[in-house]
OpenMM code with the backbone's topology and positions (N, CA, C; nanometers):
from openmm import Vec3, app, unit

residues = "MET PRO THR VAL ALA ILE THR VAL ARG GLY HIS VAL GLN GLY VAL GLY PHE ARG TRP ALA LEU ARG ALA GLU ALA GLU ARG VAL GLY VAL THR GLY TRP VAL ARG ASN ARG ARG ASP GLY SER VAL GLU ALA HIS VAL SER GLY ALA GLN PRO GLU ILE ASP GLU VAL VAL ALA TRP ALA HIS HIS GLY PRO PRO LEU ALA ARG VAL GLU ARG VAL GLU ILE ALA VAL VAL PRO ASP ALA GLU ASP HIS THR ALA PHE GLU ILE ARG ALA SER ALA".split()
positions = [
    Vec3(-2.3092, 17.1470, 3.4156),
    Vec3(-2.2440, 17.0292, 3.3670),
    Vec3(-2.3247, 16.9401, 3.4448),
    Vec3(-2.4261, 16.8428, 3.3187),
    Vec3(-2.4987, 16.7682, 3.3201),
    Vec3(-2.4787, 16.6636, 3.4139),
    Vec3(-2.5424, 16.5944, 3.5042),
    Vec3(-2.5337, 16.4575, 3.5819),
    Vec3(-2.6382, 16.3522, 3.5349),
    Vec3(-2.5987, 16.2579, 3.5631),
    Vec3(-2.6868, 16.1456, 3.5503),
    Vec3(-2.6808, 16.0235, 3.6330),
    Vec3(-2.7750, 15.9755, 3.7144),
    Vec3(-2.7798, 15.8866, 3.7755),
    Vec3(-2.7897, 15.7582, 3.6803),
    Vec3(-2.7120, 15.6735, 3.7343),
    Vec3(-2.7184, 15.5256, 3.6762),
    Vec3(-2.7503, 15.4094, 3.7449),
    Vec3(-2.8460, 15.3142, 3.7341),
    Vec3(-2.8621, 15.2175, 3.8321),
    Vec3(-2.8309, 15.1133, 3.7427),
    Vec3(-2.7886, 15.0002, 3.7672),
    Vec3(-2.7715, 14.8736, 3.6840),
    Vec3(-2.8088, 14.7573, 3.7505),
    Vec3(-2.8627, 14.6783, 3.6990),
    Vec3(-2.9668, 14.5702, 3.7608),
    Vec3(-2.8920, 14.3819, 3.6667),
    Vec3(-2.8831, 14.3132, 3.7757),
    Vec3(-2.8223, 14.2005, 3.7038),
    Vec3(-2.7564, 14.1577, 3.7836),
    Vec3(-2.6519, 14.0505, 3.7621),
    Vec3(-2.5519, 13.9952, 3.8113),
    Vec3(-2.4270, 14.0997, 3.8018),
    Vec3(-2.4354, 14.2151, 3.8858),
    Vec3(-2.3304, 14.3086, 3.8540),
    Vec3(-2.2348, 14.3426, 4.0007),
    Vec3(-2.2514, 14.2296, 4.1218),
    Vec3(-2.1628, 14.2985, 4.1756),
    Vec3(-2.0917, 14.1348, 4.2120),
    Vec3(-1.9432, 14.1889, 4.2441),
    Vec3(-1.8483, 14.0571, 4.2798),
    Vec3(-1.7656, 14.0091, 4.1406),
    Vec3(-1.8101, 14.1406, 4.0151),
    Vec3(-1.7410, 14.0999, 3.8794),
    Vec3(-1.6266, 14.1643, 3.8773),
    Vec3(-1.6280, 14.2941, 3.9449),
    Vec3(-1.5101, 14.4302, 3.9258),
    Vec3(-1.6030, 14.5290, 3.8615),
    Vec3(-1.7317, 14.5135, 3.8565),
    Vec3(-1.8132, 14.6382, 3.7838),
    Vec3(-1.7679, 14.7795, 3.8446),
    Vec3(-1.7787, 14.8143, 3.9708),
    Vec3(-1.7507, 14.9230, 4.0172),
    Vec3(-1.6085, 14.9925, 3.9711),
    Vec3(-1.5034, 14.8906, 3.9579),
    Vec3(-1.3819, 14.9154, 3.9121),
    Vec3(-1.3535, 14.9471, 3.7354),
    Vec3(-1.4361, 14.8302, 3.7354),
    Vec3(-1.4450, 14.8849, 3.5570),
    Vec3(-1.5324, 15.0143, 3.5221),
    Vec3(-1.6439, 15.0229, 3.5635),
    Vec3(-1.7007, 15.1391, 3.5567),
    Vec3(-1.5943, 15.2737, 3.5575),
    Vec3(-1.5283, 15.2960, 3.7099),
    Vec3(-1.4253, 15.3942, 3.6994),
    Vec3(-1.3075, 15.4415, 3.6254),
    Vec3(-1.2663, 15.2932, 3.5534),
    Vec3(-1.1921, 15.3034, 3.4853),
    Vec3(-1.2530, 15.3894, 3.3389),
    Vec3(-1.3641, 15.3342, 3.3320),
    Vec3(-1.4352, 15.3639, 3.1833),
    Vec3(-1.4563, 15.5050, 3.1785),
    Vec3(-1.5048, 15.5615, 3.3068),
    Vec3(-1.5513, 15.7241, 3.3634),
    Vec3(-1.4028, 15.7778, 3.3465),
    Vec3(-1.3047, 15.7431, 3.3746),
    Vec3(-1.1853, 15.8260, 3.3805),
    Vec3(-1.0923, 15.7926, 3.2395),
    Vec3(-1.1229, 15.7270, 3.1765),
    Vec3(-1.0953, 15.7247, 3.0508),
    Vec3(-1.1708, 15.8056, 2.9636),
    Vec3(-1.2967, 15.8453, 2.9704),
    Vec3(-1.3529, 15.9129, 2.8875),
    Vec3(-1.3783, 16.0628, 2.9247),
    Vec3(-1.3051, 16.0856, 3.0479),
    Vec3(-1.2911, 16.2200, 3.1630),
    Vec3(-1.4194, 16.2798, 3.1976),
    Vec3(-1.4929, 16.2027, 3.2554),
    Vec3(-1.5889, 16.2142, 3.3387),
    Vec3(-1.6133, 16.2112, 3.4848),
    Vec3(-1.6352, 16.3063, 3.5716),
    Vec3(-1.6377, 16.2586, 3.7189),
    Vec3(-1.7418, 16.2250, 3.7885),
    Vec3(-1.7534, 16.1759, 3.9389),
    Vec3(-1.8724, 16.1325, 3.9971),
    Vec3(-1.8337, 16.0302, 4.0738),
    Vec3(-1.9199, 15.9277, 4.1331),
    Vec3(-1.8874, 15.8174, 4.1974),
    Vec3(-1.9864, 15.6991, 4.1678),
    Vec3(-1.9293, 15.5737, 4.2026),
    Vec3(-2.0092, 15.4307, 4.2107),
    Vec3(-2.0072, 15.3808, 4.3051),
    Vec3(-2.1221, 15.2986, 4.3558),
    Vec3(-2.1285, 15.2027, 4.4550),
    Vec3(-2.2137, 15.0990, 4.4360),
    Vec3(-2.1833, 14.9710, 4.5314),
    Vec3(-2.2585, 14.8604, 4.5587),
    Vec3(-2.4031, 14.9209, 4.5933),
    Vec3(-2.5123, 14.8720, 4.5792),
    Vec3(-2.6413, 14.9077, 4.6646),
    Vec3(-2.7033, 14.7857, 4.7223),
    Vec3(-2.7755, 14.7582, 4.8762),
    Vec3(-2.7815, 14.6463, 4.9005),
    Vec3(-2.8562, 14.5445, 4.8409),
    Vec3(-2.9178, 14.5764, 4.7333),
    Vec3(-3.0538, 14.5462, 4.6489),
    Vec3(-2.9933, 14.4641, 4.5463),
    Vec3(-2.8563, 14.4640, 4.5507),
    Vec3(-2.7725, 14.3706, 4.4477),
    Vec3(-2.7327, 14.4533, 4.3053),
    Vec3(-2.7994, 14.5881, 4.2979),
    Vec3(-2.7757, 14.6686, 4.1939),
    Vec3(-2.6350, 14.7595, 4.1918),
    Vec3(-2.5774, 14.8134, 4.1024),
    Vec3(-2.4721, 14.9143, 4.1067),
    Vec3(-2.5409, 15.0285, 4.0551),
    Vec3(-2.5068, 15.1327, 4.1623),
    Vec3(-2.5331, 15.3022, 4.1330),
    Vec3(-2.4440, 15.3836, 4.0861),
    Vec3(-2.4457, 15.4778, 3.9999),
    Vec3(-2.3279, 15.6007, 3.9758),
    Vec3(-2.4041, 15.7141, 3.9461),
    Vec3(-2.3428, 15.7898, 3.9769),
    Vec3(-2.3688, 15.8997, 3.9446),
    Vec3(-2.2576, 15.9935, 3.8580),
    Vec3(-2.2824, 16.0158, 3.7572),
    Vec3(-2.1638, 16.0835, 3.6205),
    Vec3(-2.1943, 16.1979, 3.6026),
    Vec3(-2.0669, 16.3028, 3.5841),
    Vec3(-2.0885, 16.4414, 3.5470),
    Vec3(-1.9808, 16.4494, 3.4455),
    Vec3(-2.0435, 16.5677, 3.3482),
    Vec3(-1.9643, 16.5773, 3.2404),
    Vec3(-2.0148, 16.6235, 3.0901),
    Vec3(-1.9564, 16.6480, 3.0235),
    Vec3(-2.0223, 16.6831, 2.8872),
    Vec3(-2.0797, 16.5614, 2.8470),
    Vec3(-2.2050, 16.5948, 2.7724),
    Vec3(-2.2950, 16.4624, 2.7497),
    Vec3(-2.2677, 16.3752, 2.7025),
    Vec3(-2.1839, 16.4006, 2.5615),
    Vec3(-2.0914, 16.2763, 2.4689),
    Vec3(-2.0223, 16.1673, 2.5406),
    Vec3(-1.9529, 16.2351, 2.6709),
    Vec3(-1.8948, 16.1362, 2.7402),
    Vec3(-1.9898, 16.0642, 2.8091),
    Vec3(-2.0794, 16.1310, 2.9108),
    Vec3(-2.1749, 16.0672, 2.9925),
    Vec3(-2.2562, 15.9593, 2.9235),
    Vec3(-2.2662, 15.9919, 2.7784),
    Vec3(-2.3076, 15.8849, 2.6806),
    Vec3(-2.2309, 15.7674, 2.6706),
    Vec3(-2.1463, 15.7797, 2.6577),
    Vec3(-2.0527, 15.6684, 2.6354),
    Vec3(-2.0358, 15.5761, 2.7527),
    Vec3(-1.9907, 15.6214, 2.8740),
    Vec3(-2.0152, 15.5805, 3.0330),
    Vec3(-2.1998, 15.4945, 3.0353),
    Vec3(-2.2882, 15.5575, 2.9730),
    Vec3(-2.3909, 15.4732, 2.9694),
    Vec3(-2.4098, 15.3688, 2.8932),
    Vec3(-2.3499, 15.4178, 2.7905),
    Vec3(-2.3945, 15.2532, 2.6703),
    Vec3(-2.2869, 15.1549, 2.7409),
    Vec3(-2.1301, 15.1920, 2.7737),
    Vec3(-2.0577, 15.0845, 2.8531),
    Vec3(-2.1402, 14.9946, 2.9520),
    Vec3(-2.2207, 15.0871, 3.0655),
    Vec3(-2.3063, 15.0470, 3.1330),
    Vec3(-2.4135, 14.9466, 3.1081),
    Vec3(-2.4376, 14.9230, 2.9674),
    Vec3(-2.5423, 14.8295, 2.9411),
    Vec3(-2.4691, 14.7029, 2.8995),
    Vec3(-2.3214, 14.6852, 2.9126),
    Vec3(-2.2517, 14.5521, 2.9031),
    Vec3(-2.1968, 14.5025, 3.0163),
    Vec3(-2.1047, 14.6266, 3.0575),
    Vec3(-2.0239, 14.5956, 3.1718),
    Vec3(-1.8838, 14.5155, 3.1559),
    Vec3(-1.8469, 14.4794, 3.2653),
    Vec3(-1.7027, 14.4067, 3.2229),
    Vec3(-1.7315, 14.2943, 3.2106),
    Vec3(-1.6603, 14.1745, 3.1578),
    Vec3(-1.6642, 14.0791, 3.0629),
    Vec3(-1.7488, 13.9515, 3.1660),
    Vec3(-1.7149, 13.9593, 3.3062),
    Vec3(-1.8060, 13.8813, 3.3670),
    Vec3(-1.9373, 13.9239, 3.4439),
    Vec3(-1.9969, 14.0320, 3.4061),
    Vec3(-2.1228, 14.0906, 3.4379),
    Vec3(-2.2273, 14.0365, 3.3312),
    Vec3(-2.3651, 14.0363, 3.3937),
    Vec3(-2.4726, 14.0166, 3.2962),
    Vec3(-2.5763, 14.1210, 3.3316),
    Vec3(-2.6011, 14.2065, 3.2694),
    Vec3(-2.6673, 14.3298, 3.2905),
    Vec3(-2.7867, 14.2893, 3.2229),
    Vec3(-2.9000, 14.3171, 3.2895),
    Vec3(-3.0535, 14.2726, 3.2676),
    Vec3(-3.1050, 14.4012, 3.2668),
    Vec3(-3.0750, 14.5160, 3.3125),
    Vec3(-3.1472, 14.6512, 3.3012),
    Vec3(-3.0437, 14.7834, 3.3418),
    Vec3(-3.0812, 14.8716, 3.2790),
    Vec3(-3.0006, 14.9885, 3.3066),
    Vec3(-3.0861, 15.1223, 3.3448),
    Vec3(-3.0921, 15.1872, 3.4418),
    Vec3(-3.1925, 15.3074, 3.4518),
    Vec3(-3.1242, 15.4080, 3.4587),
    Vec3(-3.1709, 15.5394, 3.4117),
    Vec3(-3.0809, 15.6510, 3.3837),
    Vec3(-3.2111, 15.7578, 3.4342),
    Vec3(-3.1450, 15.8336, 3.5184),
    Vec3(-3.2435, 15.9479, 3.5620),
    Vec3(-3.1351, 16.0686, 3.5595),
    Vec3(-3.1886, 16.2150, 3.5028),
    Vec3(-3.0915, 16.3298, 3.5488),
    Vec3(-3.0957, 16.3554, 3.6830),
    Vec3(-3.0074, 16.3982, 3.7351),
    Vec3(-2.9656, 16.4632, 3.8614),
    Vec3(-2.9624, 16.6092, 3.8579),
    Vec3(-3.0967, 16.6728, 3.9321),
    Vec3(-3.1064, 16.8289, 3.8933),
    Vec3(-2.9780, 16.9197, 4.0017),
    Vec3(-2.9876, 16.8588, 4.1235),
    Vec3(-2.8734, 16.9328, 4.1958),
    Vec3(-2.7428, 16.8621, 4.2462),
    Vec3(-2.6542, 16.8352, 4.1249),
    Vec3(-2.5503, 16.7252, 4.1506),
    Vec3(-2.4587, 16.7928, 4.2121),
    Vec3(-2.3481, 16.6979, 4.3091),
    Vec3(-2.2363, 16.7565, 4.3720),
    Vec3(-2.1199, 16.7745, 4.2601),
    Vec3(-2.0368, 16.8824, 4.3218),
    Vec3(-1.9289, 16.8924, 4.2190),
    Vec3(-1.8415, 16.7930, 4.2588),
    Vec3(-1.7575, 16.7479, 4.1449),
    Vec3(-1.6688, 16.6332, 4.1519),
    Vec3(-1.5802, 16.6843, 4.1037),
    Vec3(-1.4069, 16.6446, 4.1403),
    Vec3(-1.3119, 16.6336, 4.0976),
    Vec3(-1.2626, 16.4954, 4.0158),
    Vec3(-1.2796, 16.4112, 4.0650),
    Vec3(-1.2470, 16.2756, 4.0084),
    Vec3(-1.3473, 16.1894, 4.0113),
    Vec3(-1.3534, 16.0495, 3.9801),
    Vec3(-1.4263, 15.9726, 3.9944),
    Vec3(-1.3809, 15.8674, 4.1104),
    Vec3(-1.4844, 15.8216, 4.2064),
    Vec3(-1.4344, 15.7608, 4.3373),
    Vec3(-1.5528, 15.6601, 4.3346),
    Vec3(-1.5118, 15.5429, 4.4093),
    Vec3(-1.5877, 15.4118, 4.4252),
    Vec3(-1.6283, 15.4749, 4.5965),
    Vec3(-1.7404, 15.4629, 4.6076),
    Vec3(-1.8002, 15.5000, 4.7519),
    Vec3(-1.8422, 15.3655, 4.8040),
    Vec3(-1.8530, 15.3621, 4.9304),
    Vec3(-1.8841, 15.2869, 5.0502),
    Vec3(-2.0408, 15.2266, 4.9674),
    Vec3(-2.0824, 15.0876, 5.0053),
    Vec3(-2.1966, 15.0067, 4.9593),
    Vec3(-2.3269, 15.1048, 5.0715),
    Vec3(-2.4365, 15.0831, 4.9621),
    Vec3(-2.5495, 15.1652, 5.0468),
    Vec3(-2.6645, 15.0715, 5.0342),
] * unit.nanometer
topology = app.Topology()
chain = topology.addChain("A")
for resn in residues:
    res = topology.addResidue(resn, chain)
    for name in ("N", "CA", "C"):
        topology.addAtom(name, app.Element.getBySymbol(name[0]), res)
């Protein structure tokens, strides 16, 4: 099952981005996690079928209504963890 790491930069903290991303992930049926980063970005690992991953990535380009996404970085995660749900993790 493919996994991608998504890093979203811009005004993405304090706007409900993590909760909205988790809701989108649950809606499309992918697993993984999301967390805030100290540098002001939001980071997520998303695992699932490629079409559903692509939906989450597309959503991340705009995020929730109060977000101002400036850049989205995507990388394939070669040795991903096995997830059974989509969780919000503590900031890193």
